[in-house]
C-alpha positions as CSV (number, residue, x, y, z in Angstrom):
1,X,215.5,211.5,-60.4
2,X,216.5,211.6,-56.7
3,X,214.8,210.1,-53.7
4,X,213.2,212.3,-51.0
5,X,216.1,211.7,-48.6
6,X,219.2,213.8,-49.3
7,X,222.2,212.7,-51.2
8,X,225.6,214.2,-50.5
9,X,225.4,217.8,-51.9
10,X,227.9,217.2,-54.7
11,X,226.1,214.0,-55.9
12,X,223.3,213.8,-58.5
13,X,221.7,210.5,-59.5
14,X,220.2,210.1,-62.9
15,X,217.9,207.2,-62.2
16,X,217.4,205.3,-65.5
17,X,215.1,202.5,-66.6
18,X,216.3,198.9,-66.5
19,X,217.9,199.0,-70.0
20,X,220.4,201.5,-68.7
21,X,222.2,201.6,-65.4
22,X,221.9,204.6,-63.1
23,X,224.4,207.4,-63.8
24,X,226.0,209.1,-60.8
25,X,227.3,212.6,-61.3
26,X,229.8,213.8,-58.7
27,X,230.8,217.5,-59.0
28,X,233.6,219.3,-57.2
29,X,235.1,222.7,-57.3
30,X,237.8,221.6,-59.8
31,X,236.4,218.5,-61.5
32,X,233.3,216.6,-62.4
33,X,233.0,212.8,-62.6
34,X,230.4,210.3,-63.8
35,X,230.0,206.8,-62.6
36,X,228.6,204.4,-65.3
37,X,227.2,205.5,-68.6
38,X,224.1,203.4,-69.4
39,X,223.3,201.5,-72.6
40,X,224.2,202.7,-76.0
41,X,220.7,203.3,-77.3
42,X,220.3,205.9,-74.5
43,X,223.7,207.5,-75.1
44,X,222.5,210.7,-76.6
45,X,220.2,211.1,-73.6
46,X,223.0,210.4,-71.2
47,X,225.2,213.1,-72.8
48,X,222.3,215.5,-72.7
49,X,221.6,214.8,-69.0
50,X,225.3,215.4,-68.1
51,X,225.6,218.4,-70.3
52,X,222.5,220.0,-68.8
53,X,223.6,219.3,-65.2
54,X,227.1,220.7,-65.7
55,X,225.9,223.8,-67.5
56,X,228.9,224.1,-69.8
57,X,231.6,222.7,-67.4
58,X,233.5,219.8,-68.8
59,X,233.1,216.2,-67.6
60,X,236.6,215.2,-66.4
61,X,236.3,211.6,-65.3
62,X,234.2,208.6,-66.3
63,X,234.4,205.5,-64.1
64,X,232.8,202.2,-64.9
65,X,232.0,199.8,-62.0
66,X,232.0,196.9,-64.5
67,X,231.9,196.4,-68.2
68,X,228.4,195.1,-68.8
69,X,226.8,196.8,-71.7
70,X,224.2,198.6,-69.6
71,X,226.9,200.3,-67.6
72,X,229.4,201.3,-70.2
73,X,227.4,201.6,-73.4
74,X,227.5,205.4,-73.3
75,X,231.3,205.6,-72.9
76,X,232.0,206.2,-76.6
77,X,229.4,209.0,-76.8
78,X,230.7,210.7,-73.7
79,X,234.3,210.5,-74.9
80,X,233.3,212.0,-78.3
81,X,231.6,214.9,-76.5
82,X,234.3,215.4,-74.0
83,X,237.6,214.7,-75.8
84,X,239.7,215.3,-72.6
85,X,237.6,212.8,-70.6
86,X,239.7,210.4,-68.5
87,X,238.1,206.9,-68.4
88,X,238.7,204.4,-65.6
89,X,237.4,200.9,-65.9
90,X,237.1,198.1,-63.4
91,X,240.2,195.8,-63.6
92,X,240.3,192.4,-65.4
93,X,239.3,193.4,-68.9
94,X,241.8,196.1,-69.7
95,X,243.6,194.2,-72.4
96,X,240.3,193.2,-74.0
97,X,239.3,196.8,-74.1
98,X,242.6,197.9,-75.6
99,X,242.4,195.3,-78.4
100,X,238.6,195.6,-78.4
101,X,237.3,192.0,-78.2
102,X,233.5,192.1,-78.0
103,X,233.4,188.4,-77.4
104,X,235.7,188.4,-74.4
105,X,233.9,191.5,-73.1
106,X,230.6,189.4,-73.2
107,X,228.8,191.9,-75.6
108,X,228.5,189.3,-78.4
109,X,227.7,186.3,-76.1
110,X,224.8,188.2,-74.5
111,X,223.5,189.5,-77.9
112,X,224.0,193.1,-76.7
113,X,225.7,196.2,-78.2
114,X,228.6,198.4,-77.0
115,X,230.4,200.9,-79.2
116,X,234.2,200.8,-78.9
117,X,235.7,203.1,-76.3
118,X,239.1,203.8,-75.0
119,X,240.5,203.4,-71.4
120,X,243.0,205.5,-69.6
121,X,243.4,203.7,-66.3
122,X,241.9,201.0,-64.0
123,X,240.1,201.2,-60.7
124,X,242.4,199.3,-58.4
125,X,240.8,197.7,-55.4
126,X,242.4,198.9,-52.2
127,X,243.2,202.3,-53.6
128,X,241.1,205.6,-53.7
129,X,239.9,207.5,-56.7
130,X,239.1,211.2,-56.6
131,X,235.7,211.9,-58.0
132,X,234.5,215.5,-57.9
133,X,237.3,216.5,-55.4
134,X,236.3,213.7,-53.0
135,X,238.2,210.5,-52.3
136,X,236.2,207.3,-52.9
137,X,237.5,203.9,-51.8
138,X,237.6,201.2,-54.4
139,X,236.6,197.7,-53.3
140,X,236.5,194.5,-55.3
141,X,233.0,193.2,-55.5
142,X,233.0,189.9,-57.4
143,X,229.9,187.7,-57.9
144,X,227.6,189.4,-60.4
145,X,230.7,190.0,-62.5
146,X,234.2,188.8,-61.5
147,X,235.8,192.1,-62.1
148,X,233.2,194.5,-60.6
149,X,234.0,197.1,-58.1
150,X,232.0,199.2,-55.7
151,X,232.8,202.7,-54.5
152,X,232.5,204.0,-50.9
153,X,232.9,207.5,-49.6
154,X,233.6,207.2,-45.9
155,X,232.8,210.7,-44.7
156,X,229.1,210.6,-45.9
157,X,229.1,206.8,-45.8
158,X,227.7,206.7,-49.3
159,X,228.1,203.4,-51.3
160,X,227.8,203.1,-55.1
161,X,226.9,199.4,-55.1
162,X,226.5,198.8,-58.9
163,X,224.8,195.4,-59.3
164,X,226.2,193.9,-56.1
165,X,223.3,195.1,-54.1
166,X,219.9,196.5,-55.1
167,X,217.1,197.5,-52.8
168,X,215.5,194.1,-53.6
169,X,218.2,191.7,-54.7
170,X,221.3,191.8,-56.9
171,X,222.2,191.2,-60.5
172,X,222.4,187.9,-62.4
173,X,225.5,186.0,-61.3
174,X,227.0,185.6,-64.7
175,X,229.9,183.3,-63.9
176,X,227.4,180.7,-62.8
177,X,226.0,180.6,-66.4
178,X,229.5,179.6,-67.6
179,X,229.8,176.8,-65.0
180,X,232.0,178.9,-62.6
181,X,231.0,178.8,-58.9
182,X,230.3,182.3,-57.8
183,X,227.5,182.3,-55.3
184,X,230.0,182.3,-52.5
185,X,231.6,185.5,-53.9
186,X,228.1,187.1,-53.9
187,X,227.9,186.3,-50.2
188,X,231.4,187.6,-49.5
189,X,230.5,190.9,-51.3
190,X,227.3,191.3,-49.3
191,X,229.4,190.7,-46.1
192,X,231.8,193.4,-47.3
193,X,229.0,195.9,-47.9
194,X,227.7,195.2,-44.4
195,X,231.2,195.8,-42.9
196,X,231.3,199.2,-44.6
197,X,228.1,200.1,-42.8
198,X,226.9,202.6,-45.5
199,X,224.2,205.1,-44.6
200,X,223.0,205.4,-48.2
201,X,223.3,203.0,-51.1
202,X,223.2,204.2,-54.8
203,X,222.5,200.9,-56.7
204,X,223.1,200.3,-60.4
205,X,219.4,200.1,-60.9
206,X,216.5,201.5,-59.0
207,X,216.3,204.4,-56.5
208,X,218.9,205.1,-53.9
209,X,218.0,203.7,-50.5
210,X,218.9,204.0,-46.8
211,X,217.3,200.7,-45.6
212,X,220.6,198.8,-46.0
213,X,220.0,196.0,-43.5
214,X,216.6,195.2,-45.0
215,X,218.2,195.1,-48.5
216,X,221.0,192.9,-47.3
217,X,218.6,190.5,-45.7
218,X,216.5,190.4,-48.9
219,X,219.7,189.7,-51.0
220,X,220.9,187.0,-48.7
221,X,217.5,185.3,-48.8
222,X,217.5,185.4,-52.6
223,X,221.1,184.1,-52.7
224,X,220.1,181.2,-50.3
225,X,217.3,180.3,-52.6
226,X,219.6,180.2,-55.7
227,X,222.2,178.1,-53.8
228,X,219.5,175.6,-52.9
229,X,218.0,175.6,-56.3
230,X,220.6,176.8,-58.8
231,X,218.3,175.9,-61.8
232,X,216.0,178.7,-60.7
233,X,218.9,181.2,-61.1
234,X,219.7,179.8,-64.5
235,X,216.1,180.2,-65.7
236,X,216.0,183.7,-64.2
237,X,219.1,184.7,-66.0
238,X,217.8,183.5,-69.4
239,X,214.6,185.5,-68.8
240,X,216.7,188.6,-67.9
241,X,218.5,188.3,-71.2
242,X,215.2,188.0,-73.1
243,X,213.7,191.0,-71.2
244,X,216.8,193.1,-71.9
245,X,216.3,192.5,-75.6
246,X,212.7,193.5,-75.4
247,X,213.6,196.6,-73.5
248,X,216.1,197.4,-76.3
249,X,213.8,196.8,-79.3
250,X,210.4,197.1,-77.5
251,X,208.7,194.6,-80.0
252,X,209.7,191.7,-82.1
253,X,208.0,189.1,-84.2
254,X,208.3,185.7,-82.6
255,X,210.4,184.3,-85.5
256,X,212.8,187.2,-85.2
257,X,213.1,186.8,-81.5
258,X,213.8,183.0,-81.9
259,X,216.4,183.8,-84.5
260,X,218.1,186.2,-82.1
261,X,218.0,183.7,-79.3
262,X,219.4,181.0,-81.6
263,X,222.3,183.3,-82.6
264,X,223.1,184.4,-79.0
265,X,225.8,182.2,-77.6
266,X,224.7,182.5,-73.9
267,X,221.3,180.9,-74.7
268,X,222.9,177.9,-76.4
269,X,225.4,177.6,-73.5
270,X,222.6,177.8,-70.9
271,X,220.5,175.3,-72.8
272,X,223.2,172.8,-73.6
273,X,224.6,172.9,-70.0
274,X,221.3,172.8,-68.1
275,X,218.3,172.0,-70.3
276,X,219.6,169.8,-73.1
277,X,217.0,167.1,-72.4
278,X,214.3,169.6,-73.6
279,X,213.4,170.8,-77.1
280,X,215.2,174.2,-77.6
281,X,212.2,175.9,-79.2
282,X,209.9,174.6,-76.5
283,X,212.3,175.9,-73.8
284,X,212.4,179.4,-75.3
285,X,208.6,179.3,-75.6
286,X,208.4,178.5,-71.9
287,X,210.7,181.5,-71.1
288,X,208.5,183.8,-73.1
289,X,205.3,182.4,-71.4
290,X,206.9,183.0,-68.0
291,X,207.7,186.7,-68.9
292,X,204.1,187.1,-70.2
293,X,202.6,185.5,-67.0
294,X,204.7,187.8,-64.8
295,X,203.6,190.9,-66.7
296,X,207.1,191.6,-68.1
297,X,206.0,191.0,-71.7
298,X,202.9,190.9,-73.8
299,X,202.2,188.4,-76.6
300,X,199.8,189.4,-79.3
301,X,199.7,186.5,-81.8
302,X,203.2,186.2,-83.2
303,X,204.3,189.6,-81.8
304,X,206.2,189.8,-78.5
305,X,206.2,193.2,-76.8
306,X,207.9,194.7,-73.8
307,X,205.6,195.5,-70.9
308,X,206.1,197.5,-67.8
């Protein structure tokens, strides 16, 4: 789905729900490219959307802004459907993809899925990549993910911002969960985006938007709040991981959800690092209660359901 304002004529955005990242299809005279492929449970839908839009033409290039499961989970399905597809990934995890290490790629630590896929090349910051016959600049965008990139097309001043900037915020700063200081990198990436002066931003989630300065101000205010109270970011991140699971399965018995949380390394890491003085089950109960109170989940006895 596209917003009312116009995108560049060769760009189509498949705006997805929060389980899957947006997919950006860029079609040229001689080639077609897709940026990000969504989550694996939506893979058949992703292939169908691309196939319908291309009308029988092949998809030539797939580019991943970063390797979180909601951005690359459809890679394997697209590669199976388009055998000649050339896949480019953000740098930093190339060796882990080649030997396929789900732990190092964070799929197992977050309790998420991603079918194995191949890579052909990396998106090197400072270089350009041709997507649909148009040259897009590749810029490093660490913070949310240390290896993430954003893509900028200077003629139309269109930015594919991934999870570095949304209309109202940015993605969880995952290095912070592992004890790595990364809030400053988030700020540097926001400064980079401002220096590019995009007219239009296509985020990893949510609609494309032109109110770039407003979005940057909102993101900086959010970042400032996290810097001042980092425990808020940690709790927010834990709730995001829980919400993602509910988006994936829609409904879980409380005992099954607790078993999943207990088996998911990131929860144990977050708890032991930041909340060890609390009881683990009570901490998870509080996270669920916060999701219910915010309207993000519904609790019916022992059943926890996704909402919204």
